[in-house]
C-alpha positions in Angstrom: 87.5 110.9 -109.0 87.8 109.4 -112.4 89.4 111.1 -115.3 88.6 110.7 -119.0 91.5 111.5 -121.4 90.7 112.3 -125.0 93.4 112.3 -127.6 94.9 114.2 -129.4 94.4 117.3 -127.1 94.5 115.3 -123.9 91.4 117.0 -122.5 90.9 115.9 -118.9 87.3 115.7 -117.7 86.9 114.9 -114.0 83.8 113.7 -112.3 83.2 115.3 -108.9 80.1 113.3 -108.0 80.3 111.9 -104.5 78.0 109.2 -103.3 76.5 109.9 -99.9 73.4 110.0 -97.9 70.5 111.7 -99.7 69.4 114.9 -98.2 65.9 116.0 -97.5 63.5 116.6 -100.3 62.2 120.0 -101.5 58.8 119.1 -100.0 60.5 118.3 -96.6 62.3 121.7 -96.7 59.0 123.5 -97.5 57.3 121.8 -94.6 60.1 122.7 -92.3 59.7 126.3 -93.5 55.9 126.2 -92.7 54.2 124.7 -95.8 51.1 122.8 -94.7 49.9 121.2 -97.9 50.2 117.6 -99.0 53.1 116.3 -101.2 50.6 116.0 -104.1 49.6 119.7 -103.7 53.2 120.7 -103.5 54.0 118.8 -106.7 51.1 120.5 -108.4 52.4 123.9 -107.3 55.8 123.1 -108.7 54.2 121.9 -111.9 52.3 125.1 -112.3 55.3 127.4 -111.9 56.2 127.7 -115.6 52.7 128.9 -116.5 52.5 131.2 -113.5 55.9 132.8 -114.4 54.7 133.3 -118.0 51.5 135.0 -116.7 53.6 137.2 -114.3 55.9 138.2 -117.2 52.8 139.2 -119.3 51.4 141.2 -116.5 54.7 142.8 -115.8 54.9 143.8 -119.4 51.5 145.4 -119.2 52.4 147.3 -116.0 55.6 148.5 -117.7 53.6 149.7 -120.7 51.1 151.6 -118.4 53.9 153.2 -116.4 55.6 154.3 -119.6 52.3 155.8 -120.9 51.8 157.6 -117.6 55.4 158.9 -117.6 54.8 160.2 -121.2 51.6 161.9 -120.0 53.3 163.5 -117.1 56.1 164.8 -119.4 53.4 166.3 -121.7 51.7 168.0 -118.8 55.0 169.4 -117.5 55.7 170.8 -120.9 52.2 172.3 -121.1 52.6 173.9 -117.7 56.0 175.3 -118.6 54.5 176.8 -121.8 51.5 178.3 -119.9 54.0 179.8 -117.4 56.0 181.2 -120.3 52.9 182.7 -121.9 51.8 184.2 -118.6 55.2 185.8 -118.1 55.1 187.3 -121.5 51.6 188.8 -121.1 52.5 190.6 -117.9 55.0 192.8 -119.6 57.8 194.7 -117.8 57.3 195.1 -114.1 55.0 192.1 -113.8 51.8 193.9 -114.7 49.3 193.2 -117.5 
């Protein structure tokens, strides 16, 4: 390890990089996990990830908006049902008859 000392605060920054044998590439790991495409196809997939993630986030936002809308509609329907039940209970009068 090498240390770099900066004055006046004597900040010690150590490098922990270790030289060694390179490991397998991401492509090699993907092939080992069952990927059957070429290295060029794999690189293209990796290159398209930012755009794909952006599209997924947009779709996710749309789905969230739809679910929120549906939740609001369900709440409105529950309130309407409760109001109808209240009105039906009032119209029956004492003893449950109309």
